[in-house]
N, C-alpha and C positions, 0 to 999 in steps of 0.2 A: 646268585641267579640274576639279581638286579644289575650287577656290574657287567655280566655277560650280555644281557639284553641291550645295555646302553651302547655297546660297541656297534651294534647294528642299527641304532637310531639314525645314523647319518644316511642310511640308504632308504629311509622312509620318504615318500613323496611329500614335500612341504605343503602345508596349508596355512591360510590366513583367514581368520573368521569363517572357517569351514569351507573356504574356496581353495581348490587345488591350484598350486602355482606352477605346475608342470609346463603349461602353455607359456607362461612368462619366462621360465628358464630356457625354453627352446627358442623363443623369438628374440630375446634380448642380445644374445651373442652376435647377431647379424649387424647390430648397431655399431659394434666395435670395429668393423672392417672399414678401412679408408676407401672413399669413393673417388672416382676420377674427377678431375677439374678441367676447366677450360684453359688453364695456363699451358704455355709451351713446355715448360720444364716442370716435371713432376717432383714430388717430395721423395726423400730417400725411402720412406716407408712404403709409398705406393710403388716405387721402382722395385723394391725388394719383393713385394707381393706379386707383381707381374712376372718377375724372374722366377719365383718359386712356382707359380701356376704353369708357366711355360715349360719348365724343366719337368714337372710332374706329368703334365699332359704328354710330353714327348716320351717319357720313360714308360708310361702305362700303355699308350696306344701305338707304340712302335711295332709290336708283333701283329697288330690287328690290321685287317684289310680296310678298304674304304668304307664299307658298310658299318663297321664297328666305330668309326670316328664320329658318328652321329651321337654317341653316348658321351662324348668328351665333356660337354658342359654339365651334364647330370652327375657323372662320377667325380669330376673335379669339385663341384659344389658340395657333394656328399662328403668328400674327404676333408675339405676345409671346415665344414660344419662339425664333423666328428672331432677333428683336432681341437677346434675351439671349445667344444663342450668338455672334452677330456682335460684340457689345460686349465680352464676356468674352475673345474671341479677340484683342482689341487690347491686352490686358494682357501684360506680359513673362512669358516662360516658360509660356505657355499654348498650347493647341491649339484651332484653329477648325474644328469638324466641317463647317461649311457651305462650306469650301474644297474639300471632296470632292464631285466630280460624282456619284458613286454615291449619296450621301446626298440631294443635292438632287433627283436624278431619282426616288429612292424617295419623296420627298414630292410631287413634281410629277405624276408619272404617275397614281397612284391618284386624286388629287383631280381632275385633268382628266378621267380616264376616268369618274369618278362623275358629273360634269356632263354628259358626252355620253350616258351611260346614262339619266340622268333625262330629258334631252330626247327621246331615242328612245322612252322609255316613256310620257311624259305627252303629248307633242305631236310625233309622228314626222313629220308633214307639214311643220311649221314647221322642225324640226331639219334635215330633208333639204333644205328650201328654201334654207337658207343656202349650200348648195353651188352654187347657180345664181342669180346676181343677176337681178333683174327687168329685162325689156327686152333681154335678151341676144340678138344676132342668131343665127339658127339654125345657120349654119356654125361658130360659135364655141362652141356648147353643149358638145360633147365635151371640147374643150380646157379650157374654164373649169371643168368638173366635175372634171377631173383636177387642175388647179392648186389649186382650193379644197380638194379632198380632201388633197392633199399639205400645204397650209398648215394644215389641221386637225390632221394628225398631227405637224406640226413644233412645235405649241404647247407641249407638255410639255418637248420638248428645248430650246426657247428659254427657258422658265422656269428650267430647271436650269442651262443654260450661262450665262445672264445673271448669276445669283447667284454662280456659281462664278468667272466671269471677273472680275467687279468686285472681289470680295474678294481673290482671288489677286493681281491687279494691284496693289491697294492695299498688301497685305502685302509684296510684293516691292519696291515703291517705298520703303516705310518702312525695310526692311532695307538697301537699297542706299544710301540717304541717310545712315542711321545709321552704316553702315560707312565711308562717305566722311568723315563728321565725325570719327569715331574716328581714322582714318588721318591726316587733315590736322591734328589738334590739335597734335602736336609740331612739325610742319613749318611750317604757316601758321595761326597761331591766329585771325587775323582772318577768314580764309576759313572756318575751322572753325566760328566763332561764327555767321557768316551761314548756313552749312549747317545748323546746329542750329536757327536761326530758321525756315528752310524746313521742317525736320523737324517742328517744333512746329505750323506751319500745316497741314502735310500730315496730321498726326495729327488735328487738328480736322476736316479734310475727311473723313477716314476714319470718324470717329465719325458724321458726317452720312450718309455713304454706307452705313454699317452699318444705320442706321435706315431710310433711304429704300429700300434694296434689299428689306428685309423688307416694307415697306409696298407696294412695287410688286409683289412676288410675290403677296401676298394680293389686291391690287387687281385684277390680271389674272385671278386665279381667280374673283373676284366678277363680272367682266365676262363670263367664259365661262359662269358660272352664270346671268347675266342673259339670255343668249341662249337658254337651255334651260328656263326656268321661266315 
């Protein structure tokens, strides 16, 4: 029972002298980003960052009209923030804030609610029209309205749970395989080496998952925004 609980200790919010360090874990990643300088020629890192932001912004906001482009700064900053938190959480002796469902819901609910409020304010007829597909038989209208309303309110929960579940599962797998490799090293070195190779491949997969999940989070928010602008 003690071993089982220790696997989940990594998901506990860190504290120091009784002070929660969640705020520190959320603010420190911004210090790592390179800032623009007054020089005519930028560094390679700054150029790469600018290229990445431009490509992402173009990819996400291409289907949106002019009204949705006002969200470019907010959604781009959110994705860079999520990628940074997810990637830093893969380092040893670090804490991943995005494994906490409370944090992910705190990000998902206000953003989703803002898209719904914008749709209700700018085009209420079209926003409410999404609750009833066109051509629905009359007897099914009340049932479909209830189903679509439930699916609408489940969206922020799906955003938060998806991000939390993917990162939590990845971290647990890495810890389980690393523990197995450590235990098997003195007993069966060959099997331990094979397990370490699997651990290396899983770490590469988790790096990809950390970036993809941040992209999917913002992509779904942009799709919700597209329905309401």
